[in-house]
C-alpha positions in Angstrom: 15.6 18.3 -9.4 13.5 17.9 -12.5 16.1 19.9 -14.2 19.0 17.8 -13.4 16.8 14.9 -14.6 16.0 16.4 -17.9 19.7 17.1 -18.5 20.8 14.0 -17.8 18.1 12.2 -19.8 18.5 14.6 -23.1 22.6 13.2 -22.7 21.9 9.3 -22.2 18.7 9.5 -24.4 19.8 11.4 -27.4 18.6 10.1 -31.3 22.5 9.0 -31.4 21.5 6.4 -28.5 18.0 5.6 -29.8 19.2 4.5 -33.0 22.4 3.0 -32.0 20.7 0.5 -29.9 18.6 -0.5 -32.5 21.6 -1.2 -34.9 23.3 -3.2 -32.1 20.3 -5.0 -31.4 20.0 -5.7 -35.6 24.0 -6.4 -35.5 23.7 -9.4 -32.6 20.5 -10.6 -34.7 22.8 -11.1 -38.2 25.7 -12.4 -36.4 23.3 -15.0 -34.2 21.8 -15.5 -37.7 18.6 -14.5 -36.1 18.6 -16.9 -33.4 15.5 -15.7 -32.1 13.5 -17.2 -34.9 15.9 -20.3 -35.9 15.5 -21.1 -32.0 12.2 -19.9 -30.9 10.9 -23.8 -30.5 14.2 -24.6 -28.5 14.1 -21.4 -26.0 10.6 -22.6 -24.8 11.7 -26.4 -24.2 15.1 -25.4 -22.6 12.7 -23.0 -20.0 11.4 -26.4 -18.3 14.3 -28.6 -18.7 17.0 -27.3 -16.6 17.0 -28.5 -12.5 18.1 -26.5 -9.8 20.9 -27.7 -7.1 22.3 -26.7 -4.0 24.1 -23.6 -5.4 21.9 -23.1 -8.6 18.4 -22.2 -9.7 16.7 -24.2 -12.4 16.4 -22.3 -15.9 13.0 -21.8 -15.1 13.7 -20.0 -11.9 16.1 -18.0 -13.4 13.7 -17.2 -16.3 11.3 -15.8 -13.3 13.5 -14.0 -12.1 14.5 -12.3 -15.2 10.9 -11.9 -15.9 10.0 -10.1 -12.8 12.7 -7.8 -13.6 11.3 -7.1 -17.3 7.5 -7.3 -16.6 6.6 -4.8 -14.1 5.5 -0.9 -14.8 6.8 -0.7 -18.2 4.5 -3.5 -19.2 1.2 -1.1 -18.1 2.3 2.3 -17.3 5.1 2.4 -19.8 3.2 1.0 -22.5 0.2 3.5 -21.6 2.7 6.1 -21.8 4.9 5.3 -24.9 1.2 5.4 -26.7 0.3 8.8 -25.0 3.5 10.2 -25.9 4.2 8.9 -29.2 0.6 7.8 -30.3 -0.1 4.3 -31.4 2.9 3.9 -33.7 5.2 3.4 -30.8 3.8 0.2 -30.4 5.6 -1.3 -33.4 8.7 0.1 -32.5 8.4 -1.6 -29.0 7.8 -4.6 -31.3 10.9 -4.1 -33.0 13.1 -3.7 -30.1 11.6 -6.3 -28.7 12.4 -9.0 -31.7 16.1 -7.4 -32.2 16.7 -7.3 -28.7 16.0 -11.2 -28.3 19.5 -11.6 -29.6 21.2 -8.6 -27.3 19.3 -10.6 -24.5 21.1 -13.9 -25.8 24.6 -12.3 -26.5 24.4 -10.7 -22.6 23.1 -13.6 -20.7 25.2 -16.2 -22.3 28.1 -13.7 -21.4 26.9 -13.8 -17.8 26.9 -17.8 -17.9 30.5 -18.1 -19.4 32.3 -15.9 -17.0 30.0 -16.3 -13.8 31.5 -17.6 -10.3 30.8 -20.0 -8.0 30.7 -17.9 -4.2 29.6 -19.4 -0.8 26.2 -20.8 -1.3 25.3 -19.9 -4.9 26.4 -18.8 -8.3 27.2 -15.2 -9.1 27.7 -13.2 -12.5 26.5 -10.5 -14.7 28.0 -7.6 -16.6 30.5 -6.6 -14.2 31.9 -10.3 -13.7 32.4 -10.9 -17.5 33.5 -7.3 -18.3 36.3 -8.1 -16.0 37.4 -11.5 -17.1 36.3 -10.7 -20.7 37.6 -7.3 -21.3 40.4 -7.7 -18.4 39.2 -4.2 -17.4 38.8 -4.3 -13.7 37.9 -0.5 -13.5 35.5 -0.5 -16.2 33.7 -3.7 -14.0 33.9 -1.8 -11.2 32.3 1.5 -13.0 29.2 -0.9 -14.3 28.9 -2.4 -10.7 28.4 1.2 -9.1 26.1 2.2 -12.2 24.0 -0.7 -11.4 23.7 -0.3 -7.7 22.8 3.5 -8.2 20.7 2.6 -10.5 19.0 -0.8 -8.8 18.6 0.8 -5.2 18.2 4.6 -5.7 16.9 5.6 -9.1 14.5 2.9 -10.6 12.4 1.4 -7.7 10.8 4.5 -7.6 9.3 4.1 -10.7 7.4 0.6 -9.8 6.3 1.9 -6.8 4.9 5.1 -8.0 2.9 3.1 -10.5 1.6 0.8 -7.8 0.7 3.7 -5.3 -1.2 5.4 -8.4 -3.0 2.4 -9.5 -3.9 1.6 -6.2 -5.1 5.0 -5.2 -7.1 5.0 -8.4 -9.0 2.2 -7.6 -9.1 2.2 -4.1 -8.8 5.1 -2.9 -5.9 4.6 -0.5 -3.3 7.0 0.5 0.1 6.5 -1.5 2.1 6.2 2.0 0.0 3.7 3.1 0.7 2.0 0.0 4.4 2.7 0.5 4.2 1.2 3.7 2.7 -2.3 2.8 5.1 -2.4 0.1 8.3 -2.3 1.9 7.0 -4.6 4.6 6.1 -7.4 2.2 9.5 -6.7 0.2 11.5 -6.9 3.2 10.1 -10.2 4.7 11.3 -11.5 0.8 14.7 -9.8 0.2 15.8 -11.4 3.8 15.8 -14.4 2.3 18.2 -14.3 -0.7 18.1 -15.6 -4.3 16.4 -18.8 -3.2 13.2 -17.0 -1.7 13.3 -14.5 -4.7 13.3 -17.1 -6.9 10.7 -19.2 -5.3 8.2 -15.9 -5.1 8.5 -14.8 -8.6 8.3 -18.5 -10.4 4.7 -18.6 -8.5 3.7 -14.8 -9.0 4.8 -14.2 -12.3 3.2 -16.6 -14.6 -0.1 -17.0 -12.6 -0.2 -12.8 -12.8 1.1 -12.9 -16.6 -1.6 -15.3 -17.4 -4.5 -13.7 -15.8 -3.5 -10.5 -17.8 -3.3 -11.9 -21.1 -6.7 -13.7 -20.7 -8.5 -10.2 -19.3 -6.8 -8.8 -22.8 -7.8 -11.7 -24.8 -11.3 -11.0 -23.6 -11.5 -7.4 -24.5 -9.6 -8.1 -28.0 -12.6 -10.8 -28.2 -15.2 -8.4 -27.3 -13.9 -5.7 -30.1 -12.5 -8.6 -32.7 -14.1 -6.7 -35.5 -11.9 -3.8 -34.9 -8.6 -5.7 -34.9 -7.9 -5.3 -38.8 -8.3 -1.6 -38.0 -6.0 -1.4 -35.1 -3.2 -3.0 -36.4 -3.3 -0.9 -39.2 -3.5 2.2 -37.5 0.0 0.8 -35.2 2.0 0.6 -38.8 0.7 3.1 -40.4 1.2 5.8 -37.6 4.5 4.0 -37.0 5.8 5.2 -40.3 4.1 8.7 -40.4 1.3 7.7 -42.8 -1.4 8.1 -40.5 -2.2 12.1 -41.3 -3.3 12.9 -37.4 0.0 11.2 -36.3 2.3 11.9 -39.3 3.9 15.0 -37.3 5.2 12.6 -34.5 7.2 10.0 -36.0 10.0 10.8 -34.0 8.2 10.5 -30.8 6.7 7.2 -31.8 10.5 5.9 -32.5 11.8 7.6 -29.3 9.0 6.3 -27.0 8.7 3.0 -28.4 12.5 2.1 -28.3 12.8 4.0 -24.8 9.7 2.1 -23.3 10.7 -0.9 -24.8 14.1 -1.1 -23.0 12.6 -0.2 -20.4 9.9 -2.8 -20.4 12.4 -6.1 -21.8 15.8 -4.8 -20.6 17.3 -6.1 -23.5 20.9 -4.6 -23.2 20.5 -3.6 -20.1 22.6 -6.5 -18.7 20.0 -7.1 -15.9 19.0 -10.3 -17.7 22.5 -11.8 -17.3 22.5 -11.6 -13.5 19.8 -14.3 -13.1 20.6 -16.1 -16.3 24.4 -16.4 -14.4 22.6 -18.5 -11.4 21.3 -21.2 -13.5 22.2 -24.5 -13.0 23.0 -25.8 -17.0 25.4 -27.8 -18.6 26.0 -25.1 -21.6 25.8 -21.0 -21.2 24.0 -21.1 -24.6 21.2 -22.5 -23.1 20.0 -20.3 -20.4 21.1 -17.7 -23.0 18.3 -19.0 -25.3 15.8 -18.9 -22.2 16.6 -15.7 -21.6 15.8 -14.4 -25.2 12.5 -15.9 -24.9 11.8 -13.7 -21.7 11.8 -10.7 -24.5 9.1 -12.0 -26.5 7.0 -13.1 -23.1 7.7 -9.6 -21.8 6.8 -7.2 -24.8 5.1 -9.1 -27.6 2.8 -10.7 -24.9 2.4 -8.5 -22.0 2.9 -5.0 -23.8 0.8 -5.9 -26.7 -2.1 -7.0 -24.2 -1.7 -3.7 -22.8 -1.3 -2.1 -25.9 -4.5 -3.7 -27.5 -6.9 -3.1 -24.6 -5.9 0.9 -24.6 -6.2 1.1 -28.8 -9.2 -1.0 -28.9 -11.1 1.0 -26.4 -9.8 4.6 -27.4 -8.6 5.5 -24.3 -5.7 7.5 -24.9 -4.7 11.1 -26.1 -1.3 12.2 -27.7 0.8 14.6 -26.4 2.8 16.5 -28.9 6.4 17.1 -27.0 7.1 19.6 -29.8 4.5 21.7 -29.0 5.3 25.5 -28.0 4.9 26.5 -24.5 1.4 27.6 -23.8 -0.1 26.0 -27.0 -2.5 22.8 -26.9 -0.1 20.0 -26.7 -2.8 16.8 -27.2 -3.6 15.4 -30.7 -7.7 14.1 -29.4 -8.6 11.0 -30.7 -12.4 11.6 -29.7 -13.0 8.2 -27.8 -10.7 8.3 -24.6 -13.8 9.8 -22.3 -16.9 8.3 -21.0 -19.7 8.6 -24.1 -21.7 11.4 -22.4 -19.0 13.8 -22.7 -18.1 15.5 -25.7 -16.4 18.0 -27.8 -14.5 20.5 -25.2 -16.0 18.7 -22.1 -13.9 15.0 -23.5 -10.6 16.8 -24.1 -10.5 18.4 -20.6 -11.5 15.1 -19.2 -8.7 13.7 -21.3 -6.1 16.1 -19.9 -6.7 15.1 -16.7 -5.7 11.9 -17.1 -1.9 11.5 -16.7 -0.6 9.2 -19.6 0.4 6.1 -17.4 -1.6 3.0 -15.7 -5.0 5.2 -15.5 -5.1 4.8 -19.4 -5.1 1.3 -19.1 -7.4 1.2 -15.9 -10.0 3.3 -17.9 -9.5 1.3 -20.9 -10.3 -2.5 -19.2 -13.4 -0.5 -17.5 -14.8 0.5 -20.3 -15.4 -2.9 -21.6 -15.7 -4.6 -18.1 -17.4 -1.9 -15.9 -16.4 -1.7 -12.4 -13.6 -4.2 -13.2 -10.9 -1.9 -14.8 -9.5 -0.1 -12.1 -9.0 -2.9 -9.3 -8.0 -5.4 -11.6 -5.2 -3.2 -13.1 -4.1 -2.0 -9.8 -3.6 -5.8 -8.7 -1.9 -6.7 -11.8 0.7 -3.7 -11.5 1.2 -4.2 -8.0 2.1 -7.9 -8.3 4.1 -7.1 -11.8 5.9 -3.7 -10.1 6.4 -5.8 -7.1 8.4 -8.8 -8.5 10.5 -6.2 -10.5 11.4 -4.4 -7.4 12.5 -8.0 -5.9 14.5 -8.4 -9.0 16.2 -5.0 -8.4 17.7 -6.1 -5.4 18.7 -9.7 -6.1 20.8 -7.6 -9.0 21.8 -4.9 -6.7 22.8 -8.1 -4.3 25.0 -9.5 -7.0 27.0 -6.5 -7.8 27.6 -5.9 -4.1 29.0 -9.3 -3.9 31.4 -8.4 -6.7 32.7 -5.2 -5.3 33.2 -6.8 -1.7 34.0 -9.8 0.0 33.7 -11.3 3.6 32.3 -8.7 6.4 32.1 -5.7 4.2 29.6 -8.1 1.3 27.7 -8.6 4.5 27.4 -5.2 5.6 27.0 -4.3 1.9 24.0 -6.3 1.6 22.4 -4.8 4.6 22.6 -1.3 3.2 21.4 -2.2 0.0 18.2 -4.0 1.8 17.7 -0.7 3.7 18.8 1.3 0.3 15.7 0.0 -1.7 13.1 -0.2 1.0 13.8 4.0 1.4 13.8 4.3 -2.2 10.8 2.1 -2.9 8.8 4.1 0.1 9.8 7.7 -1.2 9.0 6.5 -5.0 5.2 6.2 -3.7 5.0 9.7 -2.7 7.0 11.7 -5.4 5.2 12.9 -8.7 5.2 10.1 -11.4 7.3 12.4 -14.0 10.1 12.9 -11.9 9.8 8.8 -10.7 10.0 7.9 -14.6 12.7 10.7 -15.1 15.2 9.1 -12.4 14.2 5.7 -13.8 15.2 6.5 -17.5 18.7 8.1 -16.0 19.3 4.8 -14.1 18.2 2.6 -17.2 20.4 4.7 -19.6 23.4 4.5 -17.4 23.3 0.7 -17.3 23.0 0.4 -21.2 25.2 2.5 -22.2 28.2 0.6 -20.0 26.5 -2.7 -20.9 26.0 -2.3 -24.6 29.9 -0.8 -24.8 31.1 -3.8 -23.0 29.1 -6.4 -25.2 29.9 -5.2 -28.4 33.5 -5.6 -27.3 33.4 -9.5 -25.8 30.4 -10.7 -27.8 32.9 -13.2 -29.4 32.6 -16.0 -27.0 29.0 -15.8 -27.2 29.0 -16.5 -30.4 31.3 -19.1 -30.2 29.1 -21.1 -27.2 25.9 -20.5 -30.0 28.3 -22.5 -32.6 29.1 -25.2 -30.3 25.9 -25.9 -28.8 24.3 -26.0 -32.6 27.3 -28.1 -33.4 26.4 -31.0 -30.3 22.8 -30.6 -31.1 23.0 -31.9 -34.7 25.2 -34.7 -33.3 22.5 -35.4 -31.0 24.0 -34.6 -27.8 22.8 -32.6 -24.8 25.5 -29.9 -25.4 28.3 -29.7 -22.4 30.8 -26.4 -22.4 34.3 -26.8 -22.4 35.9 -23.2 -23.1 39.4 -24.6 -23.4 38.7 -26.5 -26.4 36.6 -23.5 -27.8 39.5 -21.2 -26.8 37.8 -19.4 -24.5 39.6 -17.9 -21.3 38.7 -16.4 -18.4 35.6 -19.1 -17.8 37.6 -20.2 -14.3 34.0 -21.9 -13.2 33.6 -24.2 -16.0 37.2 -24.9 -16.1 37.2 -26.3 -12.8 33.9 -28.0 -13.5 35.5 -30.1 -15.9 38.9 -30.8 -14.1 36.3 -32.6 -11.5 34.7 -35.1 -13.6 
């Protein structure tokens, strides 16, 4: 299994893709005239302006579901893994992919809104919908929907539950299988209620836990404030190989920064477009801007909090992927373990800590003794749990795309049991295999979605110009696809006809 997963990852995450996804984000940034900078204030204003309806959720609820998917294991274990495998410089590349990824998030989320559908009691939308309507390629849309189901129900939930189990076991000594049972019981209760229950849970859990996590990080940063210039300098110098210690792994810094950056903020994966489509707004660009903000919140805030806690306290060692078999694969920083350990004892201790959430737990514990392990375990539980909730919602949306009537209802129940099974299995399997399978799922969705949005990005760009024009005229922007020459936006055409 590990060999198969490794082969697939090499195929999906080759250098051409790592640099290609950065170029795509840069292209969208240029075409939108860096909307992620020009409209940064508007993003956060719109976040709280939309109201829910009988069929649609509010902008904030859609943001919360999107953040549920974005803020998860990638922010704690993923950031730690990026540093552990790519050095401190990986943090810079995570920041960069978040900055340019915000434009990608705008494009896919706006397309989700433009081509959404009104289905029974709620709005549905996402890549499968905009691929079919925007490209006119039903077969390509079906491929994405199937890939999304495979990723959301089988390949990716285990990453989240595995990290929860590892952190809880480290902090409290509870067996992984017990943690797994607890997770699936709580998850089962919430997903039975559908999107409205998921939205209500997400809008309470995500902001509260994110705020608590950032506050703890701020405390640690304040305690080590004099070292801030040095840490920032380390991030930038090692990102470009200028730091002698990490100069030989610049390729790993870029690769792991981009890979874990995308895993964390999900820009380009198409996941954020699903909840974006469910929002009740008067213009698609509104929710596109809100979803772009979620990338900032995820990476520039939560991931940075993790990175600074690890780097300030020195709780990391770096693995050189290029080392020959049998050779020492670690670059030791000299500050990883407890003060009483030194020399070879320190190196041995460092190797015993697998890169991931444990790095963050030891980092917090070194500054706040007795607090780090339990706090990170609890934070990771809520972050990763809400991510699994978001995965289910995305899977349900794609089931609704593929099926209708009785077949849809059966498909939704199959999806519920599938994600519960994958989640439990993830708690008892090795973390490297869990992350490997997760990367395969992520790669499949990103490949298909990025190809699609490159082809059909024009409506999202037109919508942005229309939104900006109406704002300049002092209006609350509304959307008329016919006037803009956008075809296939059936929902908006019917809405305008009813007025």
